[in-house]
C-alpha positions in Angstrom: -42.1 -23.6 -22.7 -38.6 -23.3 -21.3 -36.9 -19.8 -21.9 -34.1 -21.2 -23.9 -36.6 -22.9 -26.3 -38.3 -19.6 -26.7 -35.0 -18.1 -27.7 -34.4 -21.0 -30.2 -37.8 -20.3 -31.7 -37.2 -16.6 -32.1 -33.8 -17.5 -33.7 -35.6 -19.5 -36.3 -38.0 -16.6 -36.9 -35.1 -14.2 -37.7 -32.8 -16.7 -39.4 -35.2 -18.1 -42.0 -33.8 -15.9 -44.9 -30.3 -16.8 -44.3 -30.8 -20.4 -43.5 -32.4 -20.9 -47.0 -29.2 -19.5 -48.5 -26.6 -20.8 -46.3 -28.0 -23.9 -44.9 -29.2 -26.0 -47.7 -29.9 -29.8 -47.8 -27.0 -32.2 -48.1 -28.7 -35.6 -48.4 -28.1 -37.4 -51.6 -28.1 -41.2 -52.2 -28.3 -43.6 -55.2 -30.5 -46.8 -55.0 -29.8 -50.1 -56.5 -31.3 -49.1 -59.9 -29.0 -46.1 -60.1 -31.6 -43.5 -59.4 -30.5 -40.5 -57.6 -32.7 -39.2 -54.5 -31.7 -35.9 -53.0 -33.3 -33.5 -50.4 -33.9 -29.9 -51.3 -35.2 -27.3 -48.8 -35.4 -24.6 -51.6 -38.3 -25.7 -53.6 -42.1 -26.5 -53.1 -43.0 -24.9 -49.8 -40.9 -26.6 -47.1 -38.8 -28.6 -49.5 -38.9 -31.5 -51.8 -37.5 -35.1 -51.9 -36.5 -35.6 -55.7 -35.8 -38.6 -57.7 -33.7 -38.2 -60.7 -33.0 -40.9 -63.2 -29.8 -40.1 -65.0 -30.4 -42.6 -67.8 -33.5 -40.8 -68.9 -32.8 -37.4 -67.2 -36.5 -37.7 -65.8 -36.9 -35.7 -62.6 -39.8 -36.5 -60.1 -40.9 -34.7 -56.9 -41.4 -37.8 -54.7 -42.7 -35.7 -51.8 -43.3 -32.0 -51.5 -43.5 -29.8 -48.2 -40.7 -32.2 -47.2 -38.2 -30.3 -45.1 -35.3 -32.6 -44.9 -31.7 -31.6 -44.8 -30.1 -35.1 -44.4 -31.2 -38.5 -46.0 -29.2 -41.7 -46.2 -29.8 -45.2 -47.5 -30.3 -47.9 -44.8 -30.6 -50.8 -47.4 -30.2 -50.7 -51.3 -33.7 -49.5 -51.6 -34.7 -47.9 -48.1 -34.2 -44.2 -47.5 -34.1 -42.8 -44.0 -35.1 -39.1 -43.9 -35.3 -36.7 -40.8 -37.7 -33.8 -41.0 -37.8 -30.6 -38.9 -40.9 -28.7 -39.7 -41.6 -25.2 -38.1 -43.1 -22.2 -39.6 -43.7 -18.9 -37.9 -47.5 -18.3 -37.4 -48.4 -21.8 -38.7 -46.8 -24.4 -36.4 -46.8 -23.5 -32.8 -44.3 -24.6 -30.0 -41.4 -26.7 -30.9 -42.4 -27.9 -34.4 -43.1 -31.3 -36.0 -40.2 -33.7 -36.0 -40.4 -36.8 -38.0 -38.2 -39.9 -38.8 -39.4 -41.5 -42.1 -38.5 -44.6 -44.0 -39.3 -44.7 -47.7 -38.9 -47.8 -49.8 -38.0 -46.8 -53.3 -39.2 -49.9 -54.9 -42.6 -50.3 -53.1 -43.0 -46.4 -53.0 -44.1 -46.8 -49.4 -43.4 -44.3 -46.7 -43.4 -45.3 -43.1 -43.3 -43.1 -40.0 -40.7 -44.3 -37.5 -40.9 -41.5 -35.1 -42.9 -38.3 -34.5 -42.6 -35.8 -31.7 -43.3 -32.2 -31.1 -40.8 -32.1 -28.2 -37.3 -31.1 -29.2 -35.8 -32.7 -26.1 -37.1 -36.1 -27.4 -36.0 -35.7 -31.1 -35.1 -32.9 -33.5 -35.2 -34.0 -37.3 -32.7 -31.6 -38.8 -29.3 -33.0 -37.7 -29.6 -36.7 -37.1 -28.1 -40.1 -37.7 -29.1 -43.8 -37.0 -27.5 -46.6 -35.4 -27.2 -50.0 -37.2 -30.4 -51.9 -37.5 -32.4 -48.7 -36.9 -32.3 -49.2 -33.1 -31.4 -45.8 -31.9 -31.5 -42.3 -33.4 -28.8 -39.7 -32.7 -29.7 -36.0 -33.0 -28.2 -32.7 -32.0 -30.1 -30.2 -29.7 -28.7 -27.6 -27.2 -25.0 -28.1 -28.3 -25.2 -31.8 -27.2 -25.5 -35.2 -29.0 -28.6 -37.0 -27.8 -29.4 -40.9 -28.2 -33.1 -42.0 -28.3 -34.4 -45.6 -28.9 -37.3 -45.6 -31.2 -39.4 -47.0 -28.4 -37.8 -45.1 -25.5 -36.8 -41.7 -24.2 -33.8 -39.6 -25.2 -30.8 -38.8 -23.1 -27.5 -37.2 -23.7 -24.9 -39.6 -25.4 -22.1 -38.1 -23.3 -21.6 -34.9 -21.2 -19.7 -32.8 -23.8 -21.2 -29.7 -25.2 -20.0 -28.6 -28.7 -19.6 -25.0 -30.1 -21.5 -25.5 -33.3 -22.7 -28.8 -34.4 -23.3 -29.0 -38.1 -23.7 -32.8 -39.2 -23.9 -36.3 -37.9 -23.2 -39.6 -39.8 -22.8 -43.2 -38.9 -20.6 -45.7 -40.8 -21.1 -49.4 -41.3 -18.7 -50.2 -38.3 -20.9 -48.3 -35.8 -18.8 -45.0 -35.6 -20.7 -41.9 -35.2 -19.0 -38.8 -36.8 -19.7 -35.3 -35.6 -18.7 -32.0 -37.2 -18.2 -28.8 -35.2 -17.6 -25.7 -37.5 -16.3 -23.4 -34.6 -14.1 -25.8 -32.5 -10.4 -25.5 -33.5 -11.2 -24.0 -36.8 -13.4 -26.8 -37.9 -13.3 -30.3 -36.2 -14.4 -33.8 -37.1 -15.0 -36.0 -34.1 -15.6 -39.8 -34.0 -17.5 -41.5 -31.3 -18.0 -45.3 -30.6 -18.7 -47.3 -27.4 -15.1 -48.7 -27.1 -13.0 -45.4 -27.6 -15.5 -42.8 -26.5 -15.2 -39.5 -28.1 -11.9 -38.8 -30.1 -11.1 -35.6 -32.1 -10.2 -37.0 -35.3 -9.2 -33.8 -37.3 -8.9 -30.2 -36.8 -8.5 -27.1 -39.0 -10.7 -28.3 -41.6 -12.2 -24.8 -42.4 -9.9 -22.4 -44.1 -9.9 -19.1 -42.2 -9.3 -16.9 -45.1 -10.7 -18.6 -48.1 -10.3 -17.0 -51.5 -13.8 -17.4 -53.0 -16.4 -18.5 -50.4 -19.9 -18.3 -51.5 -20.7 -16.4 -48.3 -18.2 -13.9 -46.9 -19.7 -13.9 -43.5 -17.8 -16.4 -41.2 -20.9 -17.7 -39.6 -22.2 -18.9 -42.9 -18.8 -20.8 -43.6 -19.9 -24.2 -42.3 -19.7 -28.0 -42.7 -22.6 -29.5 -44.6 -22.6 -33.3 -45.3 -20.5 -36.2 -44.0 -20.4 -39.2 -46.3 -18.0 -42.0 -46.9 -15.4 -42.8 -49.7 -14.9 -45.9 -51.5 -12.4 -46.9 -48.8 -15.0 -46.1 -46.1 -13.2 -43.0 -44.9 -15.3 -40.1 -44.0 -15.8 -37.3 -46.6 -16.7 -33.9 -45.3 -18.1 -31.0 -47.3 -17.5 -27.3 -46.3 -18.7 -24.0 -47.8 -15.6 -21.7 -46.9 -13.1 -23.1 -49.5 -15.8 -25.1 -51.2 -14.3 -28.5 -50.9 -14.7 -32.2 -50.1 -12.1 -33.5 -47.8 -11.3 -37.1 -47.0 -10.1 -37.9 -43.5 -8.0 -40.8 -42.9 -7.7 -43.0 -39.8 -4.8 -41.0 -38.4 -6.7 -37.6 -38.8 -4.8 -36.4 -41.9 -7.0 -34.7 -44.6 -6.9 -34.6 -48.2 -8.8 -32.3 -50.6 -10.5 -34.5 -53.1 -12.9 -32.1 -54.8 -13.3 -28.2 -55.2 -16.5 -26.8 -56.6 -16.4 -24.1 -59.2 -16.7 -20.4 -58.1 -20.0 -19.4 -56.8 -20.8 -23.2 -56.1 -20.3 -25.4 -53.0 -20.7 -29.1 -52.5 -23.4 -30.1 -49.9 -23.5 -33.8 -50.0 -21.8 -36.6 -51.7 -22.5 -40.4 -52.3 -20.3 -43.2 -53.5 -22.1 -45.8 -55.7 -20.4 -48.3 -58.1 -17.2 -46.5 -59.0 -19.0 -43.1 -59.2 -19.3 -40.2 -56.8 -22.5 -38.3 -57.0 -22.0 -34.7 -55.7 -24.8 -32.4 -54.9 -23.9 -28.7 -55.2 -25.7 -25.3 -54.5 -24.5 -21.9 -55.2 -25.0 -18.2 -54.6 -24.4 -15.2 -56.9 -26.8 -12.7 -55.7 -29.4 -15.4 -55.7 -29.7 -18.9 -54.9 -28.3 -21.5 -57.5 -29.1 -25.1 -57.8 -29.2 -27.7 -56.6 -27.2 -29.5 -59.3 -25.7 -33.0 -59.5 -22.0 -33.6 -60.5 -21.1 -37.2 -61.4 -17.3 -38.0 -61.1 -15.3 -41.2 -61.4 -13.7 -42.9 -58.3 -11.0 -40.4 -58.4 -13.1 -37.4 -58.5 -12.7 -36.5 -62.1 -15.8 -35.0 -63.4 -17.8 -37.0 -65.8 -21.0 -35.2 -66.1 -22.9 -32.1 -64.7 -26.6 -32.3 -64.3 -28.1 -28.8 -64.4 -31.8 -28.8 -63.4 -34.5 -26.4 -64.3 -36.8 -26.9 -61.3 -39.7 -25.2 -63.0 -39.9 -27.2 -66.0 -38.2 -30.3 -64.4 -35.8 -30.4 -67.4 -32.3 -31.6 -66.8 -29.3 -30.9 -69.1 
């Protein structure tokens, strides 16, 4: 194994505790039946894919030992999930990295990609091109592109400072968040324009009530899209969801309560579904906030993950 890969593995060993606190999952989607699916690395071993039916408040663990940070909806009932599984003393080398497709109606899980080579694919920070042709993923401070039936290569030469999240929109744009560059930057890439710095200064440098006081834990989490198809980005410093316009201006659309922060957000039928986690001497959540199309809170779904009760 290359020296830098050994260093990355050692980093994961020492970082496990703070990752569970400061680097939760941000993947949340709603299928055509209105059921909420969300990824959660905090429960059931390596994590869980949960299904929550808000009409009945029934909570179901669809998969356990499912270490996904990001999921998204490829079609009204097809969830795409990336998995990066590595545990000190149990999984050697560069871990197990999967790309899954799950049909929520057929309840069928398909493996689109598996590798134990990080240079070929890493399942933590990823996105897909349209028609599931290529997967984009972050490794060694670069964005890589991999055809599902081919080899990976860097998408472009640039190296970032701290890549947090990737997301693709319906027009084929790839969005990349970098927490450390110019005080928090959202980039946009497409084939015609190349790489563009869309917005800077998105992470407040002296936030009043961050859930984590250490700067290294003040990060971007999810990238999603608003009802107008503008990118929405969540961050844990000032605990906000910001909407970024085409000209790079940002607007705070939602702020979590003290001790909570938004991880992921999803728009579905005039509602936003926001997944939050928190920290107050111990891990809190996840919980789901449902708002109207203007981010006015309509309902808060607090979950007891031991009893699977929702209130």
